[in-house]
Structure formats: structure tokens, C-alpha cells
KEKE-3310 file (N, C-alpha, C; in steps of 0.2 Angstrom, whole numbers, plus 5000, padded with zeros to 4 digits):
npx = (5023:5038:5052:5070:5078:5093:5098:5097:5086:5085:5088:5078:5060:5050:5041:5031:5028:5019:5010:5005:4998:4989:4982:4976:4968:4958:4951:4947:4938:4929:4925:4917:4909:4901:4896:4886:4881:4873:4860:4855:4849:4858:4864:4874:4887:4889:4892:4903:4912:4912:4920:4931:4939:4941:4949:4959:4963:4963:4972:4983:4986:4989:5000:5009:5011:5020:5031:5034:5040:5053:5060:5057:5065:5078:5079:5083:5093:5093:5088:5081:5075:5066:5060:5052:5044:5035:5028:5022:5014:5007:4999:4991:4983:4976:4969:4962:4954:4944:4938:4933:4923:4915:4909:4905:4899:4890:4880:4886:4896:4909:4920:4922:4934:4942:4948:4959:4962:4968:4977:4985:4988:4996:5007:5012:5019:5027:5036:5045:5049:5056:5068:5075:5078:5092:5100:5102:5095:5086:5078:5073:5067:5058:5048:5048:5037:5027:5022:5019:5009:4999:4997:4994:4980:4974:4972:4965:4953:4940:4936:4939:4928:4917:4919:4917:4905:4900:4903:4898:4901:4915:4921:4919:4930:4943:4941:4935:4932:4946:4956:4970:4977:4974:4980:4992:5003:5005:5010:5022:5028:5030:5036:5049:5052:5053:5064:5073:5074:5076:5091:5096:5104:5107:5100:5100:5100:5088:5081:5081:5077:5063:5060:5061:5052:5039:5040:5037:5024:5019:5021:5014:4999:4998:4998:4987:4976:4979:4977:4963:4958:4962:4955:4942:4936:4921:4916:4924:4926:4922:4917:4914:4924:4934:4942:4928:4925:4916:4909:4916:4931:4946:4959:4962:4969:4972:4969:4978:4987:4981:4982:4996:5000:4993:4999:5012:5013:5006:5013:5025:5022:5019:5032:5039:5030:5030:5042:5052:5047:5041:5027:5013:5009:5004:4993:4988:5000:4996:4985:4990:4998:4990:4981:4976:4970:4960:4954:4949:4939:4933:4922:4912:4907:4902:4895:4887:4884:4879:4874:4866:4860:4856:4849:4852:4855:4863:4859:4863:4874:4881:4877:4884:4898:4900:4898:4908:4920:4919:4920:4933:4940:4936:4942:4955:4956:4953:4963:4976:4973:4974:4986:4992:4987:4993:5006:5005:5005:5017:5025:5022:5017:5027:5029:5017:5014:5024:5019:5008:5013:5018)
npy = (5040:5037:5033:5035:5019:5020:5028:5028:5026:5038:5047:5049:5050:5038:5032:5022:5018:5027:5025:5012:5018:5026:5014:5009:5018:5018:5007:5008:5018:5011:5001:5011:5017:5004:5003:5015:5016:5007:4995:4982:4973:4971:4959:4944:4946:4961:4961:4952:4962:4972:4967:4961:4974:4982:4972:4974:4986:4995:4989:4993:5007:5009:5000:5008:5021:5017:5011:5021:5030:5028:5032:5046:5052:5047:5056:5069:5066:5070:5064:5071:5083:5078:5070:5081:5087:5075:5074:5087:5083:5073:5078:5086:5078:5072:5082:5084:5072:5074:5087:5079:5071:5083:5089:5077:5067:5073:5069:5059:5060:5071:5067:5055:5041:5038:5033:5042:5048:5038:5035:5046:5046:5035:5041:5050:5041:5032:5040:5047:5032:5028:5031:5021:5013:5014:5004:4986:4979:4987:4988:4974:4975:4984:4976:4965:4973:4974:4963:4959:4970:4965:4951:4953:4961:4952:4941:4949:4952:4946:4953:4965:4967:4965:4978:4988:4986:4990:5004:5015:5026:5030:5020:5023:5033:5025:5013:5011:5013:5009:5005:5012:5003:4986:4991:4998:4988:4985:4996:4997:4986:4990:4999:4994:4986:4996:5003:4993:4993:5007:5003:4998:5002:5001:4995:4983:4977:4982:4975:4963:4963:4965:4954:4944:4949:4948:4934:4930:4935:4927:4915:4918:4919:4905:4899:4905:4899:4886:4884:4885:4876:4865:4866:4868:4879:4887:4899:4908:4921:4932:4944:4938:4927:4934:4945:4956:4970:4984:4983:4984:4980:4967:4958:4940:4925:4916:4925:4935:4930:4933:4948:4952:4944:4949:4963:4962:4957:4966:4977:4973:4969:4982:4989:4982:4983:4997:5003:4995:4989:5001:5006:5015:5026:5037:5044:5035:5038:5052:5050:5044:5053:5063:5058:5061:5072:5067:5058:5063:5072:5064:5057:5068:5069:5055:5051:5062:5071:5061:5050:5055:5069:5068:5056:5045:5028:5014:5000:4990:4982:4987:4999:5003:5001:5009:5022:5021:5022:5033:5041:5039:5045:5058:5061:5059:5071:5080:5079:5082:5094:5100:5098:5108:5120:5118:5119:5131:5140:5138:5142:5158:5159:5164:5178:5184:5183:5191:5202:5205:5207:5221)
npz = (4990:4996:5006:5006:5006:5010:5021:5038:5051:5060:5054:5044:5038:5041:5031:5029:5042:5044:5033:5038:5050:5043:5037:5047:5052:5043:5045:5058:5055:5045:5056:5064:5056:5053:5065:5066:5055:5051:5054:5065:5058:5047:5053:5055:5047:5049:5063:5063:5055:5064:5074:5069:5062:5075:5081:5074:5072:5083:5093:5084:5083:5098:5099:5090:5097:5107:5097:5089:5097:5101:5089:5086:5098:5092:5081:5083:5094:5106:5121:5131:5126:5118:5126:5132:5121:5118:5130:5129:5118:5122:5133:5123:5117:5126:5130:5119:5117:5128:5122:5111:5118:5123:5111:5103:5110:5120:5128:5138:5152:5155:5159:5154:5149:5135:5118:5114:5126:5133:5122:5124:5139:5139:5130:5140:5150:5142:5138:5149:5152:5141:5143:5149:5140:5134:5141:5143:5153:5157:5145:5146:5157:5155:5146:5156:5165:5156:5153:5168:5170:5161:5166:5181:5177:5171:5183:5190:5186:5187:5201:5197:5187:5197:5204:5193:5192:5204:5204:5192:5190:5193:5185:5172:5171:5172:5167:5152:5135:5129:5141:5150:5159:5155:5144:5143:5142:5130:5124:5130:5125:5112:5114:5117:5107:5095:5100:5096:5082:5081:5081:5070:5058:5045:5027:5027:5038:5043:5034:5039:5051:5048:5041:5052:5060:5053:5052:5065:5068:5059:5065:5077:5073:5069:5080:5084:5076:5076:5089:5089:5080:5087:5101:5097:5097:5099:5096:5087:5081:5089:5103:5114:5116:5122:5135:5142:5150:5157:5147:5138:5126:5128:5123:5126:5129:5116:5109:5110:5102:5089:5090:5092:5081:5070:5071:5070:5055:5048:5049:5045:5031:5026:5026:5017:5005:5004:5007:5001:4988:4983:4981:4975:4990:4993:4998:5009:5018:5020:5026:5038:5044:5048:5057:5069:5069:5059:5065:5077:5069:5060:5068:5069:5058:5053:5065:5071:5061:5049:5056:5066:5064:5049:5050:5042:5035:5030:5024:5017:5007:4994:4995:5007:5005:4996:5000:5009:5004:4997:5009:5014:5002:5006:5018:5014:5006:5016:5026:5017:5016:5029:5031:5023:5029:5040:5038:5031:5041:5048:5041:5040:5054:5063:5059:5060:5074:5078:5071:5079:5091:5088)
capx = (5027:5041:5059:5076:5081:5101:5097:5096:5080:5088:5088:5072:5054:5048:5033:5028:5024:5013:5005:5000:4992:4983:4977:4973:4963:4953:4950:4943:4932:4924:4923:4913:4902:4896:4891:4883:4878:4871:4857:4854:4845:4864:4867:4881:4892:4890:4895:4911:4914:4914:4924:4939:4939:4942:4954:4966:4964:4965:4980:4990:4986:4992:5005:5013:5012:5027:5035:5037:5044:5063:5061:5057:5071:5083:5082:5087:5099:5091:5082:5078:5071:5061:5056:5047:5039:5033:5025:5016:5008:5003:4993:4987:4979:4972:4963:4957:4949:4940:4936:4929:4918:4910:4905:4901:4896:4886:4875:4889:4900:4914:4926:4923:4939:4943:4954:4962:4966:4972:4985:4988:4992:5002:5013:5016:5021:5030:5041:5050:5050:5059:5076:5078:5080:5099:5100:5098:5093:5080:5073:5070:5063:5050:5045:5043:5034:5022:5019:5017:5004:4994:4994:4989:4975:4970:4971:4960:4948:4933:4936:4936:4923:4913:4920:4914:4897:4898:4906:4897:4904:4922:4923:4921:4937:4947:4941:4931:4935:4952:4958:4977:4977:4980:4983:4999:5007:5006:5013:5029:5030:5031:5042:5057:5053:5056:5070:5077:5072:5082:5100:5097:5106:5108:5095:5100:5099:5081:5077:5081:5072:5055:5058:5060:5044:5035:5041:5034:5018:5016:5020:5007:4993:4997:4995:4981:4972:4980:4973:4956:4957:4963:4951:4937:4934:4914:4916:4930:4926:4916:4919:4914:4931:4939:4938:4923:4926:4913:4906:4923:4935:4952:4960:4965:4971:4972:4966:4984:4991:4978:4983:5002:5001:4991:5000:5019:5012:5005:5022:5032:5020:5020:5038:5040:5027:5031:5050:5056:5044:5039:5021:5011:5007:5004:4987:4990:5003:4992:4980:4994:5002:4986:4977:4974:4965:4954:4951:4942:4933:4927:4916:4907:4904:4901:4890:4885:4881:4875:4868:4860:4858:4852:4846:4853:4857:4867:4857:4864:4881:4883:4878:4890:4904:4901:4898:4914:4925:4918:4922:4939:4942:4935:4946:4962:4957:4954:4971:4980:4971:4976:4993:4995:4986:5000:5013:5005:5005:5024:5029:5019:5016:5033:5028:5010:5016:5028:5015:5004:5017:5020)
capy = (5044:5032:5035:5031:5014:5021:5033:5027:5027:5042:5054:5050:5050:5031:5032:5014:5018:5033:5020:5007:5023:5028:5009:5008:5023:5016:5001:5010:5021:5005:4999:5016:5016:4999:5004:5019:5018:5000:4992:4975:4969:4967:4951:4943:4950:4967:4959:4951:4967:4976:4963:4961:4979:4983:4970:4975:4996:4999:4988:4996:5013:5009:4998:5012:5024:5014:5009:5027:5035:5029:5034:5053:5054:5046:5060:5074:5066:5075:5063:5075:5087:5074:5069:5087:5087:5071:5077:5091:5079:5067:5083:5088:5072:5069:5088:5082:5068:5078:5090:5075:5070:5087:5090:5072:5064:5077:5065:5057:5065:5073:5065:5047:5039:5036:5032:5047:5049:5031:5037:5054:5045:5031:5044:5054:5036:5029:5046:5044:5025:5026:5034:5015:5009:5013:4998:4982:4978:4993:4984:4968:4977:4986:4970:4961:4977:4974:4956:4959:4972:4960:4946:4956:4961:4944:4939:4954:4952:4947:4958:4971:4965:4969:4986:4993:4985:4994:5011:5016:5033:5029:5016:5029:5036:5021:5006:5013:5010:5005:5008:5011:4995:4984:4993:5001:4984:4985:5002:4996:4981:4994:5005:4989:4985:5001:5005:4988:4995:5012:5002:4994:5008:5000:4993:4974:4974:4983:4971:4957:4963:4965:4947:4942:4953:4944:4927:4931:4936:4920:4909:4920:4918:4899:4897:4907:4895:4880:4882:4886:4870:4860:4867:4866:4886:4887:4908:4911:4929:4933:4946:4932:4923:4939:4949:4961:4974:4990:4984:4983:4973:4967:4951:4936:4918:4913:4932:4939:4929:4935:4953:4953:4942:4954:4969:4961:4955:4972:4982:4970:4970:4988:4989:4979:4986:5006:5004:4991:4990:5008:5007:5021:5026:5046:5045:5031:5042:5058:5048:5041:5060:5068:5053:5063:5077:5064:5053:5069:5074:5059:5056:5075:5066:5048:5049:5067:5073:5057:5046:5060:5075:5066:5050:5040:5020:5010:4994:4988:4982:4990:5006:5004:5000:5015:5026:5022:5024:5042:5044:5039:5050:5064:5060:5059:5079:5083:5078:5085:5101:5101:5099:5115:5124:5118:5122:5139:5142:5136:5148:5163:5161:5170:5184:5185:5184:5198:5209:5205:5210:5226)
capz = (4994:5000:5009:5004:5010:5012:5027:5044:5054:5063:5047:5039:5041:5039:5028:5030:5047:5041:5031:5043:5052:5040:5037:5054:5053:5037:5048:5063:5052:5044:5062:5068:5050:5053:5071:5066:5048:5049:5059:5067:5052:5045:5056:5056:5044:5051:5069:5060:5052:5070:5076:5065:5061:5081:5084:5070:5070:5089:5094:5079:5086:5104:5099:5088:5102:5109:5093:5086:5102:5101:5081:5088:5101:5088:5075:5086:5096:5112:5124:5135:5120:5114:5130:5134:5115:5119:5136:5128:5113:5128:5135:5118:5115:5131:5129:5111:5119:5133:5118:5107:5123:5123:5105:5100:5117:5126:5134:5142:5156:5149:5160:5152:5146:5126:5115:5114:5133:5133:5120:5128:5146:5137:5130:5145:5152:5140:5137:5152:5151:5135:5144:5152:5133:5133:5144:5141:5158:5155:5141:5148:5163:5153:5145:5161:5167:5152:5156:5174:5170:5159:5169:5184:5174:5172:5190:5194:5182:5192:5206:5192:5185:5202:5205:5189:5193:5209:5203:5187:5187:5194:5181:5166:5170:5174:5163:5146:5129:5129:5148:5152:5162:5153:5138:5143:5142:5122:5122:5132:5120:5105:5116:5116:5099:5093:5101:5093:5076:5079:5081:5064:5054:5038:5025:5027:5045:5043:5030:5042:5057:5047:5040:5059:5063:5047:5054:5072:5066:5055:5072:5081:5069:5068:5086:5086:5072:5078:5096:5088:5079:5093:5106:5094:5099:5096:5096:5086:5081:5094:5109:5122:5117:5126:5140:5142:5156:5156:5141:5131:5124:5129:5121:5131:5129:5109:5106:5110:5098:5085:5090:5090:5074:5063:5072:5066:5049:5045:5049:5040:5024:5024:5024:5011:5000:5003:5008:4995:4983:4984:4977:4977:4996:4997:5002:5015:5022:5021:5032:5045:5046:5049:5059:5076:5067:5056:5070:5078:5064:5058:5073:5068:5050:5054:5070:5072:5055:5045:5060:5072:5060:5044:5051:5037:5036:5023:5026:5010:5008:4991:4995:5012:5001:4992:5006:5014:5000:4996:5015:5013:4998:5008:5023:5011:5005:5022:5029:5014:5017:5036:5031:5020:5035:5046:5034:5030:5048:5050:5037:5041:5060:5066:5057:5063:5079:5077:5069:5085:5097:5087)
cpx = (5033:5048:5063:5076:5089:5101:5094:5089:5081:5086:5083:5066:5051:5042:5030:5025:5017:5008:5002:4996:4987:4979:4973:4966:4957:4949:4945:4937:4927:4921:4915:4907:4898:4893:4886:4879:4874:4867:4858:4852:4852:4866:4873:4887:4894:4893:4903:4914:4917:4920:4931:4942:4943:4948:4960:4968:4967:4972:4985:4991:4990:4998:5012:5014:5020:5033:5038:5042:5050:5064:5061:5064:5077:5085:5084:5091:5099:5085:5078:5073:5065:5056:5049:5043:5033:5025:5019:5011:5004:4998:4989:4982:4975:4967:4959:4951:4944:4935:4929:4922:4912:4905:4903:4896:4892:4883:4879:4894:4908:4921:4928:4930:4937:4947:4960:4965:4971:4980:4989:4993:4996:5007:5018:5020:5027:5037:5046:5053:5057:5068:5079:5080:5087:5101:5098:5094:5086:5075:5070:5066:5057:5046:5041:5038:5027:5019:5014:5009:4998:4992:4989:4981:4969:4967:4966:4955:4940:4931:4936:4932:4915:4914:4917:4907:4896:4901:4905:4900:4911:4926:4924:4926:4942:4946:4933:4935:4941:4957:4967:4980:4973:4983:4990:5003:5008:5010:5020:5031:5031:5037:5050:5056:5055:5062:5077:5078:5077:5088:5101:5098:5107:5101:5095:5098:5091:5077:5076:5077:5065:5055:5057:5053:5039:5034:5037:5028:5015:5016:5014:5001:4992:4996:4988:4974:4972:4977:4967:4954:4957:4959:4944:4931:4926:4914:4921:4931:4922:4920:4919:4919:4935:4936:4933:4923:4923:4910:4910:4929:4942:4954:4964:4967:4974:4972:4972:4988:4989:4981:4990:5003:4998:4995:5010:5019:5011:5011:5025:5029:5020:5028:5041:5035:5029:5037:5053:5053:5040:5032:5017:5007:5005:4997:4986:4994:5001:4987:4984:4995:4997:4978:4974:4968:4957:4951:4946:4937:4928:4921:4911:4905:4899:4893:4886:4880:4876:4871:4863:4858:4854:4849:4848:4857:4859:4866:4858:4872:4885:4885:4883:4896:4906:4902:4905:4920:4924:4920:4929:4943:4941:4939:4954:4961:4957:4961:4975:4979:4974:4984:4995:4993:4991:5006:5011:5006:5012:5027:5027:5016:5021:5031:5022:5010:5019:5025:5011:5007:5018:5015)
cpy = (5040:5036:5031:5027:5014:5025:5028:5029:5036:5049:5053:5049:5043:5031:5026:5013:5023:5029:5016:5013:5024:5021:5009:5012:5021:5011:5004:5015:5016:5003:5004:5016:5010:4998:5009:5021:5012:4999:4985:4970:4966:4960:4951:4946:4957:4966:4959:4957:4972:4973:4964:4969:4983:4979:4971:4983:4998:4997:4992:5001:5012:5005:5004:5018:5022:5013:5016:5031:5036:5033:5042:5055:5054:5052:5065:5072:5067:5072:5067:5080:5084:5072:5076:5087:5083:5072:5081:5088:5075:5072:5084:5083:5070:5075:5086:5077:5070:5082:5085:5074:5076:5088:5084:5067:5068:5075:5059:5061:5066:5070:5056:5047:5038:5035:5036:5048:5044:5034:5042:5050:5041:5035:5047:5048:5033:5033:5045:5037:5023:5028:5026:5010:5009:5008:4991:4979:4981:4990:4979:4970:4980:4980:4965:4966:4974:4968:4956:4963:4968:4955:4947:4958:4955:4941:4943:4955:4952:4950:4966:4972:4967:4975:4989:4992:4991:5002:5013:5022:5032:5026:5020:5032:5031:5014:5008:5013:5005:5008:5008:5005:4991:4986:4997:4995:4982:4989:4999:4990:4985:4996:5001:4988:4991:5003:4999:4991:5001:5010:4999:5002:5006:4996:4986:4974:4976:4978:4965:4957:4964:4959:4944:4943:4948:4937:4926:4932:4930:4914:4911:4917:4909:4895:4899:4901:4889:4878:4882:4879:4863:4860:4867:4873:4885:4896:4911:4919:4932:4939:4941:4929:4928:4940:4956:4965:4981:4990:4985:4979:4974:4959:4946:4930:4919:4922:4937:4938:4931:4944:4954:4949:4946:4961:4968:4960:4963:4978:4979:4970:4977:4991:4987:4983:4994:5007:5001:4993:4996:5008:5011:5021:5032:5046:5041:5036:5048:5056:5046:5049:5064:5063:5057:5067:5073:5060:5057:5069:5068:5056:5062:5071:5061:5048:5056:5071:5067:5053:5050:5065:5073:5060:5045:5033:5018:5003:4989:4988:4986:4996:5007:5006:5007:5021:5027:5024:5031:5045:5043:5044:5057:5066:5062:5068:5082:5084:5081:5093:5105:5101:5106:5119:5123:5121:5130:5143:5142:5142:5155:5164:5165:5178:5187:5187:5190:5204:5210:5209:5218:5233)
cpz = (4997:5001:5005:5009:5011:5019:5032:5046:5058:5060:5043:5042:5038:5036:5030:5037:5046:5038:5034:5047:5050:5036:5042:5055:5048:5042:5054:5059:5049:5051:5067:5061:5051:5059:5069:5061:5047:5055:5061:5062:5048:5048:5057:5053:5047:5058:5066:5057:5059:5074:5074:5065:5069:5083:5080:5070:5078:5093:5091:5082:5092:5104:5095:5091:5106:5105:5090:5090:5101:5095:5083:5091:5096:5082:5077:5090:5104:5117:5127:5131:5118:5120:5132:5128:5116:5124:5133:5122:5117:5130:5130:5117:5120:5131:5121:5114:5124:5129:5115:5112:5122:5118:5102:5105:5122:5132:5138:5148:5154:5153:5158:5147:5140:5124:5116:5121:5134:5129:5122:5135:5144:5135:5136:5150:5150:5137:5142:5152:5147:5138:5148:5146:5131:5137:5143:5149:5159:5152:5143:5155:5160:5150:5151:5163:5163:5152:5161:5174:5169:5163:5176:5184:5175:5178:5193:5190:5184:5197:5200:5191:5190:5204:5200:5190:5199:5210:5195:5185:5187:5188:5173:5165:5169:5168:5158:5140:5130:5136:5148:5155:5159:5146:5136:5142:5133:5120:5123:5127:5114:5107:5114:5109:5093:5092:5097:5085:5075:5079:5075:5058:5047:5035:5026:5032:5046:5041:5035:5047:5055:5044:5047:5061:5060:5051:5062:5071:5062:5062:5076:5079:5067:5074:5087:5082:5074:5085:5095:5086:5085:5099:5104:5098:5095:5092:5094:5083:5083:5100:5114:5121:5122:5132:5138:5148:5155:5149:5134:5130:5126:5128:5128:5127:5121:5106:5105:5104:5091:5085:5088:5083:5068:5065:5067:5058:5046:5044:5045:5033:5021:5023:5019:5006:4999:5004:5002:4989:4979:4978:4980:4985:4998:5000:5008:5021:5025:5027:5039:5047:5050:5054:5065:5073:5063:5060:5073:5074:5061:5061:5071:5061:5051:5059:5071:5065:5051:5049:5064:5068:5055:5045:5046:5039:5030:5024:5020:5008:5002:4993:5002:5011:4999:4995:5009:5010:4999:5004:5015:5009:5001:5014:5021:5009:5013:5025:5024:5017:5024:5035:5028:5025:5040:5043:5032:5036:5049:5047:5039:5049:5063:5065:5059:5069:5082:5077:5077:5091:5096:5090)
residu = (UNK:UNK:UNK:UNK:UNK:UNK:UNK:UNK:UNK:UNK:UNK:UNK:UNK:UNK:UNK:UNK:UNK:UNK:UNK:UNK:UNK:UNK:UNK:UNK:UNK:UNK:UNK:UNK:UNK:UNK:UNK:UNK:UNK:UNK:UNK:UNK:UNK:UNK:UNK:UNK:UNK:UNK:UNK:UNK:UNK:UNK:UNK:UNK:UNK:UNK:UNK:UNK:UNK:UNK:UNK:UNK:UNK:UNK:UNK:UNK:UNK:UNK:UNK:UNK:UNK:UNK:UNK:UNK:UNK:UNK:UNK:UNK:UNK:UNK:UNK:UNK:UNK:UNK:UNK:UNK:UNK:UNK:UNK:UNK:UNK:UNK:UNK:UNK:UNK:UNK:UNK:UNK:UNK:UNK:UNK:UNK:UNK:UNK:UNK:UNK:UNK:UNK:UNK:UNK:UNK:UNK:UNK:UNK:UNK:UNK:UNK:UNK:UNK:UNK:UNK:UNK:UNK:UNK:UNK:UNK:UNK:UNK:UNK:UNK:UNK:UNK:UNK:UNK:UNK:UNK:UNK:UNK:UNK:UNK:UNK:UNK:UNK:UNK:UNK:UNK:UNK:UNK:UNK:UNK:UNK:UNK:UNK:UNK:UNK:UNK:UNK:UNK:UNK:UNK:UNK:UNK:UNK:UNK:UNK:UNK:UNK:UNK:UNK:UNK:UNK:UNK:UNK:UNK:UNK:UNK:UNK:UNK:UNK:UNK:UNK:UNK:UNK:UNK:UNK:UNK:UNK:UNK:UNK:UNK:UNK:UNK:UNK:UNK:UNK:UNK:UNK:UNK:UNK:UNK:UNK:UNK:UNK:UNK:UNK:UNK:UNK:UNK:UNK:UNK:UNK:UNK:UNK:UNK:UNK:UNK:UNK:UNK:UNK:UNK:UNK:UNK:UNK:UNK:UNK:UNK:UNK:UNK:UNK:UNK:UNK:UNK:UNK:UNK:UNK:UNK:UNK:UNK:UNK:UNK:UNK:UNK:UNK:UNK:UNK:UNK:UNK:UNK:UNK:UNK:UNK:UNK:UNK:UNK:UNK:UNK:UNK:UNK:UNK:UNK:UNK:UNK:UNK:UNK:UNK:UNK:UNK:UNK:UNK:UNK:UNK:UNK:UNK:UNK:UNK:UNK:UNK:UNK:UNK:UNK:UNK:UNK:UNK:UNK:UNK:UNK:UNK:UNK:UNK:UNK:UNK:UNK:UNK:UNK:UNK:UNK:UNK:UNK:UNK:UNK:UNK:UNK:UNK:UNK:UNK:UNK:UNK:UNK:UNK:UNK:UNK:UNK:UNK:UNK:UNK:UNK:UNK:UNK:UNK:UNK:UNK:UNK:UNK:UNK:UNK:UNK:UNK:UNK:UNK:UNK:UNK:UNK:UNK:UNK:UNK:UNK:UNK:UNK:UNK:UNK:UNK:UNK:UNK:UNK:UNK:UNK:UNK:UNK:UNK:UNK:UNK:UNK:UNK:UNK:UNK:UNK:UNK:UNK:UNK:UNK:UNK:UNK:UNK:UNK)
# end
């Protein structure tokens, strides 16, 4: 499933972004199965699997919140209507995160912050911030705000660590999983870059944009690996090299170069493979288009059903790989089914509602 490269972003669904989101979902699923389907007996390979998949998947989801928002507004040409739709979507994602806490993590407080809560809150902030994108000074201001938010987090990190220790309940609302501060910074960067993409209305301009993004990714990774080689970094693929607040990860230093480098390269590669080479990607697109539904439901499968109810473990790499392959196939089928349910409701919902009012 690919899109035509002759239409501008304002008039088409950019399937390569759905494919990127689908790939990020697979990485997140691997992260969770590594945590919940394996034990510590798997040692360092399991640790590296968890670290790498986390540092690739979560930042991509956060970045795409900002990057895709200008595309939504450009399809309708009505920024205020798009603002209302995104506000509703942000609230729905937050409520989905609360429901996930209730169903999957009943032993934890319902107010725990999670990935979905951060994504929903980020949408609520980024949607009105997108109104500034029409001005050059507004775009630079958003970049400056992103940098300032992150640097403030770095400066305040020792105090935040102490505050989290002194306020274990409140810290679960503000600083758990991927908290809005500082992860909102990545959303704002994505917002500005997404607005730049929208302004590329021809295939040649978009291709040049992606080549520049790929070049930026290569430079970031060169910095990352070059720094490690120069500094003789001891723990190159470990959480200890980054910030850990409330037992959750935030990149710092050269880790930022890894995050941005991999985001840029994955998006550029998906554009090349899906939009230009037109490789078969329907299954990835389905995963990406139903990512919220699948992110929610895969917790019920991976943690609630397999880990907690069945007590199964995959402490063998061949078994683990086969189980994950089957899981991905199941998620694709579930995503396709969910699309059909939504399509049926769109076709028959008005008639059903009219019948109910009769």
C-alpha cells in the first residue's frame, strides 16, 4: 500500500509515516515481550534488546505526534477545525491511558502517568502551538522553547531526583514513564519539522527534504559513535549513560544524537522504501493506522494473558522469536479487523442513530 508521489502532502495519506509508526509499534511490542516473557536468566542479550527497542520506539511515537499534526491541518485547510479534532483526540488518548491503568495495572494508582497520557497531553499542547507555525519567528520560537525545556530539565535534574524521592505519589503523575517534561521538547521539534514537510508540495522538494533528513541522521550517529570512541565510554548501550528519573529513561549527551539520528534515518528510509521504491508495506501500514488500538490491546495479550494468567516464559531465543512473529501476525489481523469495524460503523452509524431517535 503506497501513495502516489505526484500529489502534495495536503491531498494524500502519507503511507510511509503509517509504516514508520507500525515499525515503532513492533519495536515497542518486542520491548514488552522482552520484559514480560523473559527472565533475568537471558542476561545481557535481553538487556540490550530492552534498551535498544526502547530508545528507538518511544522517541519515534513522541516525535510523530508533532510531525503529523501539521499534515492533519493541511488536509482540510482549516486550522481551527483541525485544532478541535486534535483536542478531542488528545483527551481520548489520555482517557485510554487511564483505562489501561485500570485494566492492566490495577495494583498501581489510577492516576499513574503513562505513554498514552503523555502523548495525549502533548497533542493538547502542540495543537494550539501549531498556530505559530505560519510565522518564521513562531517556528524558531518553538525550537527555542524545546531546547529551553530540555536544558531546564538537565539543570534541575538533581533537584527533581530529590523531589521524586520525597513525593512518591505525586511523582507518579508528573514523572513516570515518558513524562511531558522533558518529552514535550521532542514533540515541538517534530512540529516544526512537520510544518517544513507540509510546505514541500512537489515530489522533488520532498525527496530533497528526506535526503537532508537522512544526512542529518548520519551526522548525528557519527557524533554518537565518534564521541563514544573518543571518550572511551564504558557503558555504551546501558541506561546508566542517560538520565534515570523515577526508574524511567530520558536520553542525555550523546544519547540525544542516537535518538535524533535514528528518528531521521528511519523516517527517510521508510520514505525511500514505501513512497519511492513502493515495497509491499500494507501490513506495516495497518499496524501504524491502528497503533493506538493495538498498543492498548497488546498489553492485555502480552502481560495480562501470557505473563500473569498463563505464567508462560520464552527463555529460549528461538521460541521467543517464533512467539513474537506469531504475535505480530495476530496484531496485523486485529488491526485489519478493527479497521473493518470502524468502516462498518461509519457506513451504518448514522442510520443506526436515526433509528434510535425514531
